[in-house]
N, C-alpha and C positions, 0 to 999 in steps of 0.2 A: 736342294740346290736352291743358292740364293736368286730371288728374282730380281731383275733389274731396276725396280722401282724403289728397291729397298738399299739400293748403294747410294750413299747420300753424298760421299767423296770418293771419286776415282783419280788418283793420281798414277801416271803411264809413263816411264821412261822420262821421268822430269829431270833436267838438268837447270840447276839455278846459280846463273853465272855472273860474276861483279867484276868489272873493270873493264878497259878496251885493249886491243892489241895483245903486246907481249905482256902486259900486266893484269891480264884477264885471268882469272881463276874459278874453278866451278865449286860450290859448296857440296852439292849433291851432283851427283852422275848418275844416270838411268836409275832415280830411284822409283819403287813402287810400291802403291799403298792403295788400299780398300777400305773404306768404312761403313760400316752396315748400321741402317736405323736401328734407334735404341740402345748401341753399344756405348761404354763410357771407356774411350781409348786414351791410354797415355804415353804421352811420344817422351822417352827419357835418351840422352846421350851425352857425351861428354862436352867441355867448352869447346864452339867452334865447330860443332857438327850440325849448325843451322836447325835447332829445332824452331824458334820464333820466327825463322826466315820461311820455315815450312807454312807455319800459320798464317803468314801473309801471303805466301802465294795461294791459300785455300780461299783467303778472304777477296784476291783478285788485285793485289796491294803491289803485286812484283810480277812481272811476265816473266814467265818459263824463257829461257835461254834456246831449249830444246825440250820437246815433250809437250803434255798436255795434262792440265789439272782441271776437272769437272766437279762443280761444288752444285748440289742441288739438281742434278740435271742439266745444268748449263755449265758454258765456259766460267772458270771464276773470274777473267777480267771482264766479262758481260755482264755477269752477277752485279759486279762493284759499280760498273757504270749506272745499272739500274736502280743502285741502292742496295746495298748489301745489308745494312742494318734492319730491313725490313723483313728478311729470310734467315740471318746469322747474328744472333748475338755473341759479343766480344767481351772478355773480361779481363782488362789489362792488369799487369802486374802489381803495379802500385795504385791502381785504382782510376788514375789519370782522369777526376773529376773537376769540373770548373770551379774554381777558387773564388768567383764573383757569384756563382749561382748558389742558390739556395738549393736544399737536399732534392724538395719536391721540384723544383728546376731543372736538376740534373736529371734525375728519372724521367722526366718528359721531354726532356731536349729532342730526341729523334723523331717522337709523336708529333711534337709542336713545328719542327721543320717540315714535316711531310706537308702538313697544312689541309685543310677542307674542314678541320673540327672545331667546334665550337671549344672555348676555352676552359669552360666548366666541365665539358666531356674530357678533354685532357688531364685537367688537373683530378677529375673522378680514377681515372686508368692508373695515373703515378701512384695515387694512395693506394688504389688494390695494391699495387706491385710492392709499394713500401711495407704493407703488412703482410705480405706474402714472403717477404725476406726477415720477418721478425721484428721489424724496427716499428715503432709505436707512431700515431699520429701527431704526436708534439715534437716530433725529430724532422718532420716536413720543412720546417720554417729554419733550421738550423745552417750555419753554413759548415762546409768541410773542416776548415780549421778547428772547429770544436767538435769534432768526432774522434772516436779511437780506431785504431786500424782496423777492430773488426768490425765496426759499423762503415768505414769506409769500404771493405769489401763488399758489406750489405747491401751499400745505396750504389756501388758500381755494377753488382748482380743484378739487382732491379731494373737499372738503365739498361744493361743487356737484355732485359726479357719483355720490355715495353712494348715491343712489337709480336710478343709472342710467336719467337722465332722456332722453325723446329730444330734448330742446330746452333749449340751454343761452344763457342771456342774458351779456353780460358790459359792464362798464360801463368805460371806458377800462382795459383790461386791462395794460398796458404802461406807463402813468402811473408815474412815478419809477425807473425802471428804467434803469442804463447801457445804451447801446446794445448791448454782448455780452450783457447778460442777457434784454436785449427780444427779439433775435435767436433767442436759447433757448427762450425763452416761447412764442414765434411758432411755431416748429418743433415744439414739444410741442403747441401746440392744432393743427395741419394734423394732425401725427401721429393724435391722438384723435380728431378729426373723422372720419378717413378709416377708423380700426378700429373706432368706435365707430357710424360711420352719422349722427352728429350732425346736428341743423339747428342753425345758429349766429346769433343777432342781437347786434351788439355796435356799440357808442358809442364812437366813440375820434375824436382831433384830431390824432392821429402818423400821419402821412404814409407812414412808412416799413410800419408795423404795415398799415395799409390795404392797400397795395399786396401786403404779404406773404401775406395772409389771404382778401382780399375774393371771393369771386364777382361779388357784385354790390354797389352803393352807392346811398342814396338820401339826397338832400340834402333837410334841410329850411329851408325859409323862407319867408317871407309867411304862417305858420302852415298849413302844408302839406306835402306831399311834392314838392317843385317837378321834381324829375326823378329818375329810376333808370336804373342802366344798368350795363355795368362801367365799372371806374375810367376807364377810357381814353375811354369814350364821355361821362361825367358831365365828364370834365375840358376838353370841349373844349362846353360847354351854354356860350351866352351869359348869362350874369348876373354881376353884380358879386361875389357870393360866391364863386360857383365860379372866376371870372378870378383873385380874390386868393388862394384856398386851394389852387389845381392849377398856377397859372402862375406863382407868386411863386419866389423861388430855391428854397424848401425843396421846393415841388411840382416844379419841373423837374429836381431834384436824384433825387427818389423817383420819377421815370417815366423818367430816363434808364437806357437798357439798359446792362447790366453790360459793361464794359470787356472786349475779348476780349484774352487772353494776346499779346503780342507774341513772334513766335518766334525764337529764339535765332540770331543771325548763324553760318552755318557757316564752321568757320574756314579759313583762307587757306591755299591750297596752298604746299607747300614749294618 
């Protein structure tokens, strides 16, 4: 039985409503979802199902029209007012780095804004996170414009981790990366999640990323969480979205077991 202290996110009967009066419409309606400590949960769904909206609800950046969102034991809106960056790390789809800041200053931003620490301590903490995500000390002085897409993702990840949050939210973490860079970033996320004991909630449309990282998958459809379970379980759920998403060519390729090596033939006897 799950202990209440192991529930990192609790979403109960959520309605996400936009617009006013006759123009009002609900993106989510009676949506329920729990995320438990140590999970790597992937959220998938078609266009317009409110995947990123749900991340914003978890962060407290949007108010529920109805229902309740509790993040780390507190109402999400309360957490946001108290400074969510201290408890929740957020990696945005395109990195969202400050172009006028160096790599080091981007990573250190939240810690510096909090105040109360000597600049030397802030810089040391930022350097530790820089190296934690696989970048070198000489990258600290670079500007975002001088970085590759993969390096931007790593800097943004270091910034998300600067306050040592227990919860990490990822919006399309491997979008825009080539296959090799995507695989390397997934390996980094797996290692950090294991080393730091992170709970991770990720929005992704990339099946390789989903199968590489997810301990559980939640499917958004019909304004709610339609089904959740392991990727293999969800892939078998009978619904037009899951059939198209998981059973198409990309889905079959992602779910296929890795080919085993063919043993070399023994040399013929003389």
